C-alpha positions as a Markdown table, in Angstrom:
| # | Residue | x | y | z |
|---|---|---|---|---|
| 1 | Unk | 0.0 | 0.0 | 0.0 |
| 2 | Unk | 1.2 | 3.5 | -0.7 |
| 3 | Unk | 2.6 | 5.0 | 2.5 |
| 4 | Unk | 0.7 | 8.0 | 3.9 |
| 5 | Unk | 3.7 | 10.3 | 3.5 |
| 6 | Unk | 4.0 | 9.2 | -0.1 |
| 7 | Unk | 0.5 | 10.3 | -1.1 |
| 8 | Unk | 0.1 | 13.4 | -3.1 |
| 9 | Unk | -1.5 | 16.3 | -1.2 |
| 10 | Unk | -4.2 | 16.6 | -3.9 |
| 11 | Unk | -7.0 | 13.9 | -3.7 |
| 12 | Unk | -7.3 | 13.9 | -7.5 |
| 13 | Unk | -3.6 | 13.3 | -7.8 |
| 14 | Unk | -3.9 | 10.5 | -5.3 |
| 15 | Unk | -6.6 | 8.8 | -7.4 |
| 16 | Unk | -4.6 | 9.3 | -10.6 |
| 17 | Unk | -1.5 | 7.8 | -9.0 |
| 18 | Unk | -3.6 | 4.7 | -8.1 |
| 19 | Unk | -5.5 | 4.1 | -11.3 |
| 20 | Unk | -4.2 | 6.6 | -13.8 |
| 21 | Unk | -2.7 | 4.3 | -16.4 |
| 22 | Unk | -4.3 | 2.7 | -19.4 |
| 23 | Unk | -5.0 | -0.6 | -17.8 |
| 24 | Unk | -6.0 | -0.2 | -14.2 |
| 25 | Unk | -9.5 | 1.2 | -14.7 |
| 26 | Unk | -10.2 | -1.6 | -17.2 |
| 27 | Unk | -9.0 | -4.2 | -14.7 |
| 28 | Unk | -11.4 | -2.8 | -12.1 |
| 29 | Unk | -14.1 | -2.8 | -14.7 |
| 30 | Unk | -13.6 | -6.5 | -15.3 |
| 31 | Unk | -13.2 | -7.7 | -11.7 |
| 32 | Unk | -16.2 | -5.7 | -10.4 |
| 33 | Unk | -18.5 | -8.3 | -12.0 |
| 34 | Unk | -16.8 | -11.0 | -9.9 |
| 35 | Unk | -13.5 | -12.8 | -9.4 |
| 36 | Unk | -11.4 | -13.2 | -12.6 |
| 37 | Unk | -8.5 | -15.5 | -13.4 |
| 38 | Unk | -5.3 | -14.1 | -15.0 |
| 39 | Unk | -6.2 | -15.6 | -18.4 |
| 40 | Unk | -9.7 | -14.1 | -18.3 |
| 41 | Unk | -8.3 | -10.7 | -17.7 |
| 42 | Unk | -5.7 | -11.0 | -20.4 |
| 43 | Unk | -8.3 | -12.0 | -23.0 |
| 44 | Unk | -10.6 | -9.2 | -21.9 |
| 45 | Unk | -7.8 | -6.6 | -22.0 |
| 46 | Unk | -7.0 | -6.7 | -25.7 |
| 47 | Unk | -3.4 | -5.8 | -26.3 |
| 48 | Unk | -2.0 | -6.1 | -22.8 |
| 49 | Unk | 1.2 | -8.2 | -22.3 |
| 50 | Unk | 1.6 | -10.8 | -19.6 |
| 51 | Unk | 4.3 | -8.7 | -18.0 |
| 52 | Unk | 2.2 | -5.5 | -17.9 |
| 53 | Unk | -0.8 | -7.3 | -16.6 |
| 54 | Unk | 1.2 | -9.0 | -13.9 |
| 55 | Unk | 2.8 | -5.6 | -12.8 |
| 56 | Unk | -0.6 | -3.9 | -12.7 |
| 57 | Unk | -2.2 | -6.7 | -10.7 |
| 58 | Unk | 0.7 | -6.6 | -8.2 |
| 59 | Unk | 0.6 | -2.9 | -7.8 |
| 60 | Unk | -3.2 | -2.9 | -7.3 |
| 61 | Unk | -2.9 | -5.7 | -4.8 |
| 62 | Unk | -0.2 | -3.8 | -2.9 |
| 63 | Unk | -2.3 | -0.6 | -3.0 |
| 64 | Unk | -5.2 | -2.5 | -1.4 |
| 65 | Unk | -7.5 | -2.4 | -4.4 |
| 66 | Unk | -7.5 | -6.0 | -5.3 |
| 67 | Unk | -7.4 | -9.3 | -3.4 |
| 68 | Unk | -5.4 | -12.2 | -4.9 |
| 69 | Unk | -6.8 | -15.6 | -3.8 |
| 70 | Unk | -4.7 | -18.7 | -4.4 |
| 71 | Unk | -6.6 | -22.0 | -4.3 |
| 72 | Unk | -4.7 | -25.1 | -3.1 |
| 73 | Unk | -5.1 | -27.1 | -6.3 |
| 74 | Unk | -2.8 | -28.7 | -8.8 |
| 75 | Unk | -2.2 | -26.7 | -10.9 |
| 76 | Unk | -2.7 | -23.8 | -8.6 |
| 77 | Unk | -5.7 | -21.5 | -9.4 |
| 78 | Unk | -5.4 | -17.8 | -8.7 |
| 79 | Unk | -8.3 | -15.3 | -8.8 |
| 80 | Unk | -8.4 | -11.6 | -8.5 |
| 81 | Unk | -11.3 | -9.7 | -7.0 |
| 82 | Unk | -12.0 | -6.2 | -5.7 |
| 83 | Unk | -11.1 | -5.6 | -2.1 |
| 84 | Unk | -13.6 | -3.6 | 0.2 |
| 85 | Unk | -11.5 | -0.6 | -0.6 |
| 86 | Unk | -11.5 | -1.3 | -4.3 |
| 87 | Unk | -15.3 | -1.6 | -4.2 |
| 88 | Unk | -15.4 | 2.0 | -3.2 |
| 89 | Unk | -14.1 | 2.9 | -6.6 |
| 90 | Unk | -17.2 | 1.6 | -8.4 |
| 91 | Unk | -19.0 | 4.9 | -8.4 |
| 92 | Unk | -15.9 | 6.5 | -9.9 |
| 93 | Unk | -15.9 | 4.0 | -12.7 |
| 94 | Unk | -19.7 | 4.5 | -13.2 |
| 95 | Unk | -19.1 | 8.2 | -13.5 |
| 96 | Unk | -16.3 | 7.6 | -16.0 |
| 97 | Unk | -18.5 | 5.3 | -18.1 |
| 98 | Unk | -21.3 | 7.8 | -18.1 |
| 99 | Unk | -19.0 | 10.7 | -19.1 |
| 100 | Unk | -17.3 | 8.6 | -21.8 |
| 101 | Unk | -20.7 | 7.8 | -23.3 |
| 102 | Unk | -21.7 | 11.5 | -23.3 |
| 103 | Unk | -18.3 | 12.4 | -24.9 |
| 104 | Unk | -18.7 | 9.7 | -27.6 |
| 105 | Unk | -22.2 | 10.9 | -28.5 |
| 106 | Unk | -21.1 | 14.5 | -28.7 |
| 107 | Unk | -17.9 | 13.8 | -30.7 |
| 108 | Unk | -19.8 | 11.3 | -32.8 |
| 109 | Unk | -22.5 | 13.8 | -33.6 |
| 110 | Unk | -19.9 | 16.5 | -34.4 |
| 111 | Unk | -18.1 | 14.1 | -36.8 |
| 112 | Unk | -21.2 | 13.3 | -38.7 |
| 113 | Unk | -22.0 | 17.0 | -39.3 |
């Protein structure tokens, strides 16, 4: 988890530091519907490499946004899900989806004129 003294003073900057890359909001989007395995996430996130997905999942787990569950099976099964803290980001993603839809409709309308 990010140490308290390492957090930016601005709350918006804090949020951006936690999910402000190309993949993290999409990972949250996918796991909010239920636990996902690595392969499921990689298929859903078209174009993400194994290394980048692994790094993002580790960072999000360390930041307290995701929970990684390892099942004692052979071969081992690992699932990722939102933590209680990660669940508090759902309204943020809802707002982002709503705004993205509005933007697309405005830009789409402007392009067809």
